[in-house]
C-alpha positions as CSV (number, residue, x, y, z in Angstrom):
1,X,51.0,9.1,-84.0
2,X,51.8,5.9,-82.5
3,X,49.8,3.4,-82.8
4,X,49.1,1.9,-79.2
5,X,46.9,-1.2,-80.1
6,X,50.1,-3.0,-81.9
7,X,52.7,-2.6,-79.0
8,X,53.4,-5.4,-77.1
9,X,51.9,-5.0,-73.5
10,X,55.4,-4.5,-71.9
11,X,56.1,-1.6,-74.2
12,X,52.7,-0.2,-73.5
13,X,53.0,-0.5,-69.9
14,X,56.2,1.1,-69.9
15,X,54.8,4.1,-72.0
16,X,52.3,4.6,-69.9
17,X,54.3,4.8,-66.6
18,X,56.7,7.1,-68.5
19,X,53.5,9.3,-69.2
20,X,52.1,9.2,-66.0
21,X,55.5,10.0,-64.3
22,X,56.2,12.7,-66.5
23,X,52.5,14.1,-66.2
24,X,53.2,13.7,-62.3
25,X,56.2,15.4,-62.0
26,X,54.9,18.5,-64.1
27,X,51.4,18.6,-61.5
28,X,54.2,18.7,-58.7
29,X,56.2,21.8,-60.3
30,X,52.6,23.5,-60.8
31,X,51.3,22.5,-57.6
32,X,54.4,24.2,-56.1
33,X,54.3,27.4,-58.1
34,X,50.9,28.0,-57.6
35,X,49.9,28.8,-54.1
36,X,46.0,29.6,-53.4
37,X,45.4,33.2,-52.0
38,X,43.1,34.0,-49.1
39,X,40.4,35.4,-51.5
40,X,40.3,32.6,-53.7
41,X,40.1,30.3,-50.5
42,X,37.4,32.1,-48.9
43,X,35.3,32.0,-51.6
44,X,35.8,28.6,-52.5
45,X,32.2,27.9,-51.3
46,X,30.4,29.6,-54.2
47,X,30.4,30.1,-57.9
48,X,30.2,33.4,-59.9
49,X,26.4,32.5,-60.4
50,X,25.8,32.6,-56.2
51,X,25.4,29.1,-56.3
52,X,27.0,27.0,-54.1
53,X,29.2,25.1,-56.7
54,X,28.1,21.4,-55.1
55,X,27.2,19.2,-57.5
56,X,25.4,16.1,-57.1
57,X,23.7,13.0,-59.3
58,X,19.8,13.0,-58.9
59,X,18.3,12.2,-55.9
60,X,16.6,9.0,-57.4
61,X,16.3,7.3,-60.3
62,X,14.6,4.0,-61.6
63,X,16.3,0.8,-61.4
64,X,14.8,-2.7,-61.2
65,X,14.3,-4.9,-58.1
66,X,15.1,-8.8,-58.2
67,X,12.0,-9.8,-60.2
68,X,12.4,-6.7,-62.8
69,X,10.2,-4.6,-61.6
70,X,10.7,-0.4,-61.8
71,X,11.5,0.8,-58.4
72,X,12.7,4.4,-57.7
73,X,16.0,4.1,-55.9
74,X,17.9,6.8,-54.0
75,X,21.5,7.8,-55.2
76,X,24.1,8.2,-52.6
77,X,26.4,10.4,-54.8
78,X,25.5,14.0,-53.2
79,X,28.8,15.6,-51.5
80,X,28.2,19.1,-49.9
81,X,30.7,21.9,-51.0
82,X,33.6,20.9,-47.8
83,X,33.2,17.1,-49.3
84,X,33.6,18.1,-52.7
85,X,36.4,20.6,-51.7
86,X,38.1,17.9,-49.5
87,X,37.8,15.2,-52.1
88,X,39.3,17.5,-55.2
89,X,42.4,18.2,-52.5
90,X,42.6,14.3,-52.1
91,X,42.8,13.8,-55.8
92,X,44.9,16.5,-56.3
93,X,47.5,14.9,-53.6
94,X,47.1,11.5,-55.4
95,X,48.1,13.1,-58.9
96,X,44.8,12.2,-60.4
97,X,45.1,15.6,-62.2
98,X,48.3,14.4,-64.2
99,X,46.1,12.1,-66.4
100,X,42.8,13.6,-65.8
101,X,40.8,17.2,-65.9
102,X,37.4,17.7,-65.0
103,X,36.0,18.5,-68.4
104,X,38.8,17.6,-70.8
105,X,40.6,14.6,-71.7
106,X,44.4,14.4,-71.3
107,X,45.3,11.0,-70.5
108,X,42.5,9.3,-69.2
109,X,38.8,10.7,-69.7
110,X,37.4,13.8,-68.2
111,X,35.7,13.4,-65.0
112,X,32.5,14.7,-66.2
113,X,32.7,12.4,-68.7
114,X,33.2,9.0,-66.0
115,X,30.4,10.9,-64.5
116,X,28.0,10.9,-67.6
117,X,28.9,7.3,-68.5
118,X,27.9,5.8,-64.7
119,X,24.9,8.7,-64.1
120,X,22.1,6.4,-62.3
121,X,24.3,3.1,-62.0
122,X,23.6,1.9,-58.4
123,X,27.0,0.3,-58.9
124,X,28.9,3.3,-60.4
125,X,30.5,4.0,-56.9
126,X,31.7,0.5,-56.4
127,X,33.1,0.1,-60.1
128,X,35.0,3.1,-59.9
129,X,36.1,2.6,-56.4
130,X,37.8,-0.9,-57.9
131,X,39.2,0.7,-61.1
132,X,40.8,3.7,-58.6
133,X,42.4,0.9,-56.5
134,X,42.9,-2.0,-58.4
135,X,43.6,-0.5,-62.3
136,X,41.3,-1.2,-65.2
137,X,41.9,-1.8,-69.2
138,X,39.8,-1.4,-72.0
139,X,36.9,1.0,-70.5
140,X,37.8,4.2,-72.4
141,X,40.0,2.4,-75.1
142,X,43.3,0.9,-75.0
143,X,45.3,2.7,-72.7
144,X,45.1,1.1,-69.1
145,X,44.8,2.9,-65.9
146,X,47.5,1.3,-63.5
147,X,46.1,0.6,-59.9
148,X,46.8,3.7,-57.6
149,X,48.2,4.0,-54.1
150,X,45.0,4.9,-52.2
151,X,43.2,3.1,-49.3
152,X,39.5,1.6,-50.3
153,X,38.4,4.3,-48.3
154,X,40.3,6.8,-50.4
155,X,39.3,5.0,-53.5
156,X,35.4,5.5,-52.5
157,X,35.7,9.1,-51.8
158,X,37.5,9.7,-55.1
159,X,34.6,8.0,-56.7
160,X,32.1,9.5,-55.4
161,X,33.5,12.9,-56.3
162,X,34.0,12.0,-59.9
163,X,30.4,10.9,-59.8
164,X,29.3,14.0,-58.3
165,X,30.7,16.2,-61.4
166,X,28.5,17.4,-63.5
167,X,27.7,14.8,-66.2
168,X,29.0,15.5,-69.9
169,X,28.5,13.3,-72.7
170,X,32.0,12.5,-74.1
171,X,32.6,13.8,-77.8
172,X,31.9,10.9,-80.4
173,X,34.6,9.0,-82.0
174,X,35.2,9.9,-85.5
């Protein structure tokens, strides 16, 4: 296994760029060979258990005001099924699935793990939007996430969608 920590920053960047490029090419090839059928598109609003499939963060959580007192704060990550589908489509078109999946690690962390990490954080959307738009290093290990080609509004929509996933705790590092 390649020890990424001992590589020079330029080599790490080139390695990451190669992985991202390869993953994006694979995702485009897969996307072009699989087209959704009418029946799957029509049933996109419900799941097998009859629920709408929309996921959301809790409607409120305890936070602290400027004086350090606990207060109830409304969460803003509730998305309708239509918003979830639109945001997922944006994630697909921007190549997010080349490095991430909803419930498992590919190159980057699973979206559900990110939702778990930022669950109840009032700055979660802003933090993730910034990471998507400008890139980030060291949050989920040594592999950096490069800046993505998105507008600030797209970054916010993607961050909200990630945080609206059902939170799943990441596996413990061994």
